[in-house]
C-alpha positions in Angstrom: 170.0 134.1 29.9 170.8 137.8 29.1 171.5 138.9 25.5 175.2 139.4 26.1 175.7 135.8 27.2 173.5 134.6 24.3 175.7 136.6 21.8 178.9 135.3 23.4 177.5 131.7 23.3 176.6 132.1 19.6 179.9 133.8 18.7 181.9 131.0 20.4 179.8 128.3 18.7 180.3 129.9 15.3 184.1 130.1 15.8 184.1 126.4 16.8 182.1 125.3 13.7 184.9 126.7 11.5 187.3 124.3 13.2 187.5 120.5 13.6 184.7 118.1 13.9 185.1 118.0 17.7 185.7 120.9 20.1 189.4 121.6 20.8 190.4 123.9 23.7 192.6 126.6 22.3 193.4 128.1 25.7 193.2 127.3 29.4 190.8 130.3 29.7 188.2 128.7 27.3 188.5 125.4 29.0 187.9 126.8 32.5 185.0 129.0 31.2 183.1 126.1 29.6 183.8 123.4 32.1 184.9 125.0 35.4 186.3 122.6 37.9 184.4 122.2 41.1 186.5 123.6 43.9 184.1 122.9 46.8 185.6 119.9 48.5 182.4 118.6 50.0 180.3 119.0 46.8 183.0 117.3 44.8 183.2 114.4 47.2 179.4 114.0 47.3 179.2 113.9 43.5 182.1 111.3 43.3 180.2 109.2 45.8 177.1 109.4 43.7 179.0 108.3 40.6 181.2 105.6 42.2 178.6 102.7 42.0 177.6 103.4 38.4 180.5 102.4 36.1 182.4 99.2 35.6 186.1 99.1 35.2 185.8 98.9 31.4 183.6 102.1 31.3 180.2 100.6 31.0 177.1 101.5 33.0 176.4 98.6 35.4 173.3 96.7 34.1 172.0 95.9 37.6 172.2 99.6 38.5 170.1 100.4 35.4 167.7 97.6 36.1 167.1 98.7 39.7 165.9 102.1 38.3 163.9 100.7 35.4 166.1 102.7 33.1 167.3 102.1 29.5 170.7 103.0 28.1 171.3 103.7 24.4 174.8 104.0 22.9 175.1 106.7 20.2 177.9 106.8 17.7 180.5 109.5 18.4 181.1 111.5 21.5 178.8 114.4 21.9 178.9 116.8 18.9 176.8 119.8 17.9 173.9 117.8 16.4 173.5 115.6 19.4 174.2 118.4 21.9 171.3 120.6 20.7 168.7 117.8 21.1 170.2 116.7 24.4 170.3 120.2 25.8 166.6 120.9 24.9 165.5 117.7 26.6 167.6 118.3 29.8 166.4 121.9 30.1 162.8 120.6 30.0 163.6 118.8 33.3 164.6 122.2 34.7 168.3 121.4 34.9 170.4 124.3 33.5 173.6 123.0 35.1 174.8 119.5 35.7 178.1 117.9 36.9 180.6 115.9 34.9 183.2 113.5 36.4 186.3 112.3 34.8 186.3 108.5 35.0 189.4 106.3 35.1 188.6 102.6 35.1 185.7 102.6 37.6 187.1 105.5 39.8 185.6 109.0 39.6 188.3 111.7 39.5 187.9 115.5 39.0 184.4 117.1 39.0 183.3 119.8 36.6 180.2 122.0 36.2 178.5 121.7 32.8 176.2 124.4 31.5 173.3 122.8 29.7 173.5 124.4 26.3 174.7 123.2 22.9 178.2 124.7 23.4 178.4 123.4 27.0 177.7 119.8 25.9 180.0 120.0 23.0 182.7 121.1 25.4 181.9 117.9 27.4 182.2 115.8 24.3 185.5 117.5 23.5 186.9 116.8 27.0 185.9 113.2 26.7 188.6 112.8 24.1 191.1 113.2 26.9 189.3 111.3 29.6 185.9 109.5 29.6 183.3 111.8 31.2 180.1 111.0 33.0 177.5 113.7 33.4 174.7 113.7 36.0 172.3 116.1 37.7 172.3 116.2 41.4 169.1 114.2 41.7 170.6 111.5 39.5 167.5 111.4 37.2 169.5 110.6 34.1 173.1 110.3 33.0 175.3 110.7 29.9 178.6 109.0 29.4 181.0 110.1 26.7 184.3 108.7 25.5 186.5 108.7 22.4 188.1 105.2 22.5 186.0 103.9 20.9 184.1 107.1 19.9 180.6 107.0 21.3 178.3 108.3 24.1 175.5 106.6 26.1 172.3 108.3 27.3 170.6 106.6 30.2 167.4 107.3 32.0 163.7 106.6 31.7 162.6 105.4 28.3 160.7 108.7 27.6 163.7 110.8 28.5 166.1 108.8 26.4 163.8 108.7 23.4 163.4 112.5 23.6 167.2 112.9 23.7 167.8 110.8 20.5 167.8 112.4 17.1 166.7 109.1 15.5 164.7 106.1 16.5 166.5 103.4 18.5 166.6 101.2 15.5 168.2 104.0 13.3 170.6 104.9 16.1 171.8 101.3 16.3 172.1 101.1 12.5 174.2 104.3 12.4 176.4 102.8 15.1 176.9 99.6 13.1 177.7 101.5 9.9 180.5 103.5 11.6 181.7 100.3 13.3 182.1 98.6 9.9 184.6 101.4 8.9 186.8 100.9 11.9 189.9 98.8 12.3 189.6 95.4 13.7 190.4 96.4 17.3 188.0 99.3 17.5 185.3 97.3 15.6 185.5 94.5 18.2 185.3 97.1 21.0 182.2 98.7 19.4 180.6 95.3 18.8 181.1 94.6 22.5 179.3 97.8 23.4 176.3 96.9 21.2 176.1 93.5 22.8 176.4 94.9 26.3 173.5 97.3 25.8 171.7 95.0 23.4 168.6 94.5 25.5 167.8 98.2 25.1 168.5 98.2 21.4 165.7 95.9 20.3 163.1 97.6 18.2 
């Protein structure tokens, strides 16, 4: 990446850190720059077809789909923020993916497709957008995936165990405990939703 782009990236990140906990898009220009929509009809269709078998109607990754690949899936409290994005970006870049694709999900149906630049600010943008619609990010070879949503507020990292562990800032046990702490602070409705998530992915959360 050239120095001008690095400086722009750092400047934008600094501006955003002065604002809210999550990224908010102040203009259509910043939205389109950070998460440009894929206009290529065939590429968009191919990515939607890749994504279509993955999610259930209540926005969970199908367990049989994970099992067929020998993957694990770990829920992490909050949609993607700066701290998680930095670790995640470093791990994805090690797999030589500097760009991935994100799909808006409604029920089990993939909708619009966007390009995601793999950097801290690019992934924070993805987390911010997931406060509007749930978002599922994949590379073209479908070697991992990241799902992010805000209702309730969490994201899931799925892939081989080595990949997922490299993405996490904490151990699986600590990640689960942090999820449970935040769950205890929620209202009854969101607490039940979050408990359901922990139970659904429970086989991967055993230490």
